[in-house]
matplotlib code that plots the C-alpha trace (Angstrom):
import matplotlib.pyplot as plt

x = [-8.0, -6.1, -5.4, -3.3, -2.7, 1.1, 0.8, 3.8, 1.6, 1.3, 2.7, 5.8, 4.8, 1.9, 4.3, 6.4, 3.3, 2.4, 6.0, 6.2, 3.5, 6.2, 8.1, 11.8, 14.9, 17.4, 21.0, 24.1, 26.1, 29.8, 32.9, 36.5, 37.6, 40.8, 42.3, 41.3, 38.4, 35.6, 32.1, 28.7, 25.0, 21.7, 19.7, 16.5, 16.8, 18.8, 17.7, 18.9, 19.3, 20.8, 22.0, 24.3, 26.2, 25.7, 24.5, 22.8, 21.8, 21.0, 20.4, 21.7, 20.2, 22.3, 22.5, 24.5, 27.9, 29.5, 28.1, 31.3, 33.3, 31.1, 31.4, 35.2, 35.9, 34.7, 33.5, 30.9, 29.5, 25.9, 25.4, 21.9, 20.9, 19.5, 16.5, 18.9, 20.6, 17.9, 20.4, 23.1, 20.6, 19.8, 23.5, 24.4, 21.3, 22.4, 25.1, 28.1, 31.9, 33.4, 30.4, 32.6, 33.9, 30.9, 30.3, 32.4, 33.4, 36.0, 37.6, 36.4, 37.3, 39.3, 39.3, 35.5, 34.1, 31.7, 29.5, 29.6, 26.2, 24.9, 22.7, 24.4, 27.0, 27.6, 31.0, 30.8, 32.8, 31.0, 29.8, 28.1, 25.9, 22.7, 20.9, 17.6, 16.0, 17.0, 19.0, 21.9, 21.6, 24.7, 24.9, 27.5, 29.1, 29.1, 32.6, 32.0, 29.0, 28.6, 25.4, 24.0, 20.5, 18.5, 15.6, 16.0, 15.3, 12.4, 11.2, 7.6, 5.4, 8.2, 8.8, 11.2, 9.4, 10.1, 8.9, 6.5, 6.4, 2.8, 1.6, 0.6, -0.4, 1.2, 3.6, 6.7, 6.2, 6.0, 9.1, 11.0, 9.9, 11.2, 14.6, 14.9, 14.4, 17.3, 19.8]
y = [108.6, 111.2, 114.7, 117.6, 121.1, 121.8, 125.4, 125.8, 125.0, 121.3, 118.5, 117.1, 113.6, 113.8, 114.3, 111.4, 109.2, 110.0, 109.6, 106.2, 104.9, 104.9, 101.6, 102.0, 99.8, 99.9, 100.9, 101.5, 104.4, 104.1, 106.3, 106.5, 109.9, 111.6, 110.3, 106.7, 106.3, 104.1, 105.6, 104.2, 104.9, 103.4, 105.4, 104.8, 108.0, 106.4, 107.0, 106.6, 110.0, 109.4, 106.6, 108.8, 110.0, 107.4, 109.4, 108.4, 110.5, 110.2, 112.6, 113.1, 115.1, 118.3, 117.8, 114.6, 114.6, 112.9, 115.2, 117.2, 113.9, 112.6, 115.8, 116.1, 112.5, 113.2, 109.6, 107.2, 103.7, 102.7, 99.2, 97.8, 95.4, 92.0, 90.6, 88.8, 92.0, 93.7, 93.4, 95.2, 98.0, 98.4, 98.2, 101.1, 103.1, 103.3, 105.5, 103.5, 103.5, 101.6, 100.1, 97.9, 95.7, 93.3, 93.0, 91.7, 94.1, 94.5, 97.5, 98.9, 101.8, 104.4, 102.2, 102.5, 99.9, 97.5, 95.3, 91.6, 90.1, 93.3, 92.8, 95.7, 98.3, 101.6, 103.1, 106.8, 110.0, 112.9, 115.1, 117.8, 118.5, 120.3, 122.1, 120.4, 122.0, 120.0, 117.6, 117.7, 115.9, 113.9, 113.4, 110.8, 109.8, 106.0, 104.7, 101.0, 98.7, 95.2, 93.2, 89.7, 88.1, 87.9, 89.4, 93.1, 94.4, 96.8, 99.5, 100.6, 102.2, 102.0, 98.2, 96.0, 94.1, 91.8, 91.8, 89.5, 89.0, 89.4, 87.4, 90.0, 89.1, 91.2, 93.1, 91.3, 92.8, 96.3, 95.7, 94.4, 97.4, 99.8, 98.1, 97.9, 101.6, 102.2, 100.4]
z = [9.8, 11.9, 10.6, 11.8, 10.4, 10.4, 11.4, 13.7, 16.8, 16.0, 18.1, 16.2, 17.3, 14.9, 11.9, 13.1, 13.4, 9.8, 8.5, 10.3, 7.8, 5.1, 5.3, 4.8, 4.6, 7.4, 7.0, 9.0, 7.7, 8.4, 8.0, 9.1, 10.6, 9.5, 12.7, 11.7, 14.2, 12.9, 13.3, 12.5, 13.0, 12.1, 9.5, 7.5, 5.5, 2.7, -0.9, -4.4, -6.1, -9.6, -11.8, -14.0, -12.2, -9.4, -6.4, -3.2, -0.2, 3.5, 6.4, 9.9, 12.7, 13.2, 17.0, 16.6, 18.2, 15.2, 12.5, 12.1, 11.9, 9.1, 7.2, 7.6, 6.6, 3.1, 2.6, 3.9, 3.3, 3.4, 4.6, 3.8, 6.5, 6.1, 8.0, 10.3, 11.4, 13.6, 16.5, 14.4, 13.7, 17.4, 18.4, 16.0, 17.0, 20.7, 22.2, 23.2, 22.6, 19.7, 18.0, 15.8, 18.6, 18.6, 14.8, 12.0, 9.3, 6.5, 5.1, 1.8, -0.4, 1.5, 4.6, 5.1, 7.5, 5.7, 7.9, 7.3, 6.3, 4.8, 1.7, -0.1, 0.5, -1.3, -0.8, -1.4, -1.7, -0.2, -3.0, -1.0, 2.1, 2.0, 4.9, 5.6, 8.6, 11.7, 9.5, 7.2, 3.9, 2.7, -1.0, -2.0, -5.3, -5.4, -5.9, -5.4, -4.8, -3.4, -3.1, -2.5, -2.3, 0.8, 2.7, 3.7, 7.2, 7.0, 9.5, 9.7, 12.3, 14.9, 14.4, 12.5, 9.8, 6.8, 3.3, 1.6, -2.1, -3.4, -6.4, -8.9, -12.4, -15.1, -12.9, -14.2, -17.6, -16.1, -14.1, -17.1, -19.1, -16.5, -16.1, -19.9, -20.2, -17.7, -19.8]

ax = plt.figure().add_subplot(projection="3d")
ax.plot(x, y, z, "-o")
ax.set_aspect("equal")
plt.show()
């Protein structure tokens, strides 16, 4: 077991190593600027925030050259990638011109680009941004959702991964109770 005291003198890579132990889904966040330009980036910082009202959030590093465009657009879409879309994740994670020329997409609410083959999409109106250190948090009010069945693309310890369903006795009753309580 590794350990580090986060005292301001620590190596930031240690924090990244520990955070990498939390497996996440992989998304591509998209928007359309006020000038009509399509933008997209890979993010694993996506999270559900509230069911009522329907709110989600994600974060973007403040040094990003497109930060101001994402804020000014006032809307974004979260595209949850499927296991078959590791190449899409990599494509949107690297700096290049129009990232949409090599991947199929449709236009969603407000003209937001929605990636073909995504397991789910959350089309959002920007509710607010919140300062989060070296990142800016984007909180979005979900306006429309789409989803389908399939295997999600997962990122853990610096690698793309897949999920594996585990046989667990009794867990289905617990899951059913949780979902019943939400309705």
